[in-house]
N, C-alpha and C positions, 0 to 999 in steps of 0.2 A: 314330496319321503312322507311314511307312512309313520303313523305315531306311535307304532312301535318303533320305528329305527329312531326316531326322535328321543323317545325314550331309555334308548340304551346308548348313548352317547356320555361319554364323561368326558372330563377336563382332565390332562393330565401334566402333572407338574412335577420339576424336575428341581436341580439344585439351579439356587439361580446363579446366571452365567456372570462373570468381570466383566465390564465392560473398558476396553481397551482403549488408551488415552489417542486422538487422533496423532497420525504421525507430523514430526515437525520437521516444518523445511530446512533444508541444507543452508539455504541463506537466512533466511532467520535465525538458526542457532549460530551462523557465522558470527551475527551483526550482537545476537543476545550475548554471545564470549565474548564479544570484541575483540577478535583476534583481523589478521593483515586484510582481508579477504573485507569480511564487512568491515570495517574502516574502509575499506576503498571504495564499496559500495553506499556505503554513509555519506562519505565526502562526495562522490559522484552526483549523489541527489542534491548536496547541499550548495555544490558549483551552479547546476542547472536553478536552484531558488537563487544565488543567488547575481549569478546572469539577467536573469528576468525582471530584477530590484533594482539592478544598474543601469539595466536599458530602461525599464523604465521610468527610471529617475531622471536620466540625462532625455529622453523625450522634455520629460515637465519643466527641466531644465530651462532647456530652447526654448520651449514655448513662454517661460515666461522669461527669458532675455530678452526676448523680441519685441514685446509689452512694450519698451519704454521707444524703442526705435515706431513702433505703429502709433503710439500716441503721440509721438513728433510728426508721423508724417499726418495725422489726421487733423490736430489742430483742432479740434473741436471738444468744447468741457463735454458735452451734452454724448456727443459718441464714445468719451471717453470711459465716463460712468458708467454708459449701458457695455460694453464690455467689460470692466471689472467688475458690475453685478450681475450679468448673465451670460453673457458669451465666452467668460474664461472657466464654464462648467461644465460645456459638454465636451471640451479635450481633457478636461480630468476625469471625467467620467470613464470616460473612452478608456482613457491610461490606467483608472480602476480596473475595469472591466477587465481590458487585457490580463494585467499581473493575476487577476485570480485565477482567468481563466488560465494562464498560462503556470501558475504555482501547483493546480489540481490537477494538468495532466500533467505534471513530472511526479507529481507525488502517485497518480495512478500507475506510472510507468515504473517508478519503483517499488508497487504493490505488487506488480503484475512481476514486476524480477524477483523478489519474494517467494511468491504463492507459485509457479514453475518451478520451483526443483524439488520437490518430491525427494527424502530423503531413502535410503535402505532399509529394509527391513533388518532392525536389529531385536535379537531375543531380550528378552527380558529376566531372565536369570544370569546366576555369574557365566554360567556356558553354556553354548551355542545348544538349541535342540538340535536332532537329526532326525530322518524319518527310515523307520526301519523298513529293507524294500518288499519282504513277505507279508506283513501286517499292515503296512501302508501310515501307521500312526506316530505322533510324534514322539519321542522320547529325550531326557535327558543324559545328558553326556557325564560321565562321572570321574575325577580325575584317575588317574594312573597311580598305580600305591607305590 
């Protein structure tokens, strides 16, 4: 560009534009408004989390319940203390990691469910906007007298 063209540049400003809020998702609004559908979404999340917790607890209970049988079969104090001191923590850590992974997966599925359903565009005013075919500009509907 020549210096003449650079000098001719002008900044054009207009009225500040209003920022429209992001559209809320239908599932999210169903949950916020505590409707029956929103309740079903939340109950499904809670059922999944409860199922994971009960499964983890059952595996832990079975592991702990079999320890006295293992100690009786081994009949060695050194092995018993080694199992209590070290070997119990590996299954406990694996159960904990599995539970956290399952709970996060359940929450991620729920978040995707809530995020995947956008709402229809709703007009912001009391009357829906319409578009006049010849001009193509939106106008606001007025109530009939």
